[in-house]
C-alpha positions as CSV (number, residue, x, y, z in Angstrom):
1,M,0.0,0.0,0.0
2,L,2.7,2.5,0.9
3,N,4.6,1.7,-2.3
4,K,1.6,2.8,-4.4
5,A,0.8,5.8,-2.2
6,F,4.4,7.0,-2.2
7,D,5.0,6.7,-6.0
8,N,6.6,10.0,-7.1
9,R,4.6,12.1,-4.7
10,D,5.9,14.9,-2.5
11,L,4.4,14.1,0.9
12,E,6.6,16.3,3.0
13,G,4.6,17.7,5.9
14,L,1.7,15.3,5.6
15,I,0.1,14.1,8.9
16,F,-0.9,10.5,8.9
17,H,-3.4,9.7,11.7
18,S,-4.2,6.1,12.6
19,D,-5.2,3.9,15.5
20,Q,-2.6,1.9,17.3
21,G,-2.8,-1.2,15.2
22,W,0.3,-3.4,15.2
23,Q,1.1,-2.5,11.6
24,Y,1.2,1.2,12.4
25,Q,3.5,0.6,15.4
26,H,6.0,-1.5,13.4
27,Q,9.4,0.2,13.3
28,A,9.9,-0.4,9.5
29,Y,6.5,1.2,8.8
30,Q,7.2,4.2,11.0
31,Q,10.6,4.6,9.3
32,R,9.1,4.7,5.9
33,L,6.8,7.4,6.9
34,K,9.6,9.4,8.4
35,N,11.8,9.0,5.3
36,K,9.1,10.6,3.2
37,G,8.7,13.5,5.7
38,I,5.3,12.3,7.0
39,K,4.4,12.9,10.6
40,Q,2.7,10.0,12.3
41,S,-0.2,10.7,14.6
42,M,-1.8,7.9,16.6
43,S,-4.8,7.7,18.8
44,R,-4.0,7.0,22.4
45,K,-4.5,3.5,23.6
46,G,-8.1,2.7,24.4
47,N,-9.3,6.2,23.4
48,S,-11.1,6.1,20.0
49,M,-12.3,9.7,20.5
50,D,-8.8,10.9,19.5
51,N,-9.7,9.9,16.0
52,G,-13.5,10.6,16.2
53,L,-13.6,13.5,13.8
54,M,-11.7,11.7,11.1
55,E,-13.6,8.5,11.6
56,N,-16.9,10.4,11.1
57,F,-15.6,12.2,8.0
58,F,-14.3,9.0,6.4
59,G,-17.5,7.2,7.2
60,I,-19.4,9.9,5.3
61,L,-17.0,10.0,2.5
62,K,-17.1,6.2,2.0
63,T,-20.9,6.2,2.1
64,E,-21.4,9.1,-0.2
65,M,-18.7,8.6,-2.8
66,F,-17.3,5.1,-2.6
67,Y,-19.6,2.3,-1.5
68,D,-21.4,0.8,-4.6
69,Q,-19.2,2.9,-6.8
70,E,-15.9,1.0,-6.4
71,D,-15.9,-0.1,-10.1
72,S,-15.9,3.4,-11.4
73,Y,-12.3,4.0,-10.1
74,K,-10.2,2.2,-12.6
75,T,-6.8,3.5,-11.4
76,L,-5.4,4.9,-8.2
77,D,-5.3,8.3,-9.9
78,D,-9.1,8.1,-10.6
79,L,-9.6,7.4,-6.9
80,I,-7.4,10.2,-5.8
81,K,-9.1,12.7,-8.1
82,A,-12.5,11.5,-6.8
83,I,-11.4,11.9,-3.2
84,D,-10.0,15.4,-3.9
85,D,-13.3,16.4,-5.7
86,Y,-15.3,15.0,-2.7
87,I,-13.3,16.9,-0.2
88,Y,-13.8,20.1,-2.1
89,Y,-17.6,19.4,-2.3
90,Y,-17.7,18.5,1.4
91,N,-16.1,21.8,2.4
92,Y,-17.6,24.2,-0.1
93,D,-21.0,22.8,-1.3
94,R,-22.3,20.2,1.0
95,I,-24.7,21.8,3.5
96,K,-25.2,20.6,7.0
97,T,-28.2,21.2,9.2
98,K,-25.9,21.6,12.3
99,L,-24.2,24.5,10.5
100,K,-27.5,26.4,9.9
101,G,-27.9,25.0,6.4
102,L,-24.4,26.2,5.3
103,S,-21.3,24.4,4.0
104,P,-18.4,24.3,6.5
105,V,-16.5,27.0,4.6
106,N,-19.5,29.3,4.4
107,Y,-20.3,28.7,8.1
108,R,-16.7,29.7,9.1
109,L,-16.9,32.8,6.8
110,Q,-20.2,33.8,8.4
111,S,-18.7,33.3,11.9
112,S,-15.7,35.4,11.2
113,N,-17.7,38.5,10.1
């Protein structure tokens, strides 16, 4: 997985957040992240709330743009573009009731005025 993710990409400064699964704690895995300039962030043991916001976001992303659509992503680049497009949509166009019917960006802009 890392080989494909790292192919010719500048990942310096990326923060990679995960749980404490054994694979993420493995020294060789951590060294590969470090060699690419990736900062590793891990939930504290027994505290899934550390990762709660990202778990929620990824659940929404998978439900809205991935499940039952897996076959439409023929290459890794297709999937990356779809995720980038979805993140833009989520931040700028997708409205949320909890944010007074605004997108996250529009809500923040309203709050700062």
